[in-house]
N, C-alpha and C positions, 0 to 999 in steps of 0.2 A: 293621492297616494291609492286611490281605488284602482285596482286592475284586476282584469279577467285574460285567463290564459286558456285557449282552446288545447285540445289535444284530441288524438285518436284519428286524423284525416288519413286519407291514401287512396291506393287503387285497388279496387275491388271489382270481380265480374259481375254481370247483372244476375240477379237472383240471389246474392251474395248478401252477407252481414257486415255491419261495421258499427262500432260504439264510439262515439265522439263523449268528450268530457271537458268542463269548464270548471275551473277552479278560480274562485273570487277571494280577493284578499282588500285589506282596508274598508270594507265595508262596516261603516259606524251608525249608518241609518235603518231605519226600519224597512226590510224588504217586503214588497207586495209581490212580486213576480221575477221568474228567471225563465229565461225562454231562448228559443233557436230562431235564427232568421237566417236567410241564405241567398245567394246572388248569383246568377251565372252571367256570362259574357253577354252583353247586349240586351239583358234583361233589367228590370226594376228589382229592387230588394222584395223577397217575398216571405211573409210568415210561416214559419214551419210548425213551433210548439210552443206553449208556454204553460207554466205551472205555478199556483198560487197555493194557499193554505187550504182554499176548497176546492179547487177543480182544477182539471187539465183542459187545453183546448189544442186542437191540430189543425192546419191546414188541410183543405180537401184533399189534395193531391198526395198527402201521406197518412192519411188516416187508415187505420188497419195495419199499417206496416210499421210506423214509428212508435216509441213508446219514450215518453220523458218522464224523469224522475229527479229528486232531489234531496239533499241532506241539507237541513236547515241550520244545523250547528256547523257543520263542516263548510257551508256555503259553497255547494257543490252540485252542479246539475249536469246529467248525463242525458244522452239522447241515443237509445237503441234503435238502430235502423235495420230492419229486415227487409227481404225481397227487393233489394235496391235495383232501380231501373236507371237506363243511361240519362233519362230527364232529371235524376236525382244530381247529377254532376253540377257542383257549386261550390263556392266558398261560403262556408258556414260560419256564422257570427253567433257569438253568446251575447243574451242581454240580461241586465238586472236592472229592475226599477223600483224604486222607493215608494212608500205611500204618500210621498209629496212630490211625487214626480210633475211636471217634467224637470223639476230641480234637481232630483236624483235619478239618472237615467244613463247608463253606463254601457259600452260596447267592448268586447275583445277585438284582436287584430284580424281574427278568421283562422280557417283551417279548411285546407282544400280537400273535397272528397270528388273523386273520379270514378265513375261507373263505366266500365268499357270491357270487351272480350279481347 
């Protein structure tokens, strides 16, 4: 019943901004982290950002440009993306992990982000 639904992807020009949102449902376990990964054609899946109760972490390529936030009650995680670059083009996937991972480790279906002039 666990389901993660991403939204907010689309086409944006370099230097522009986009905000992604992931809504989780069916979560009955204790959440440890919520985060985002991305995958571009021909490349491996890349860590983008994650948030726990105590800290946030970002991939080196997005530090200073992306901001992750979450609502622990609503089980929603957002990713504010600023100063987007063409190399940010990828499918972005939402991820939720429980304290008992890898038993509880779930992924969304992804949302396309394209940065192009």
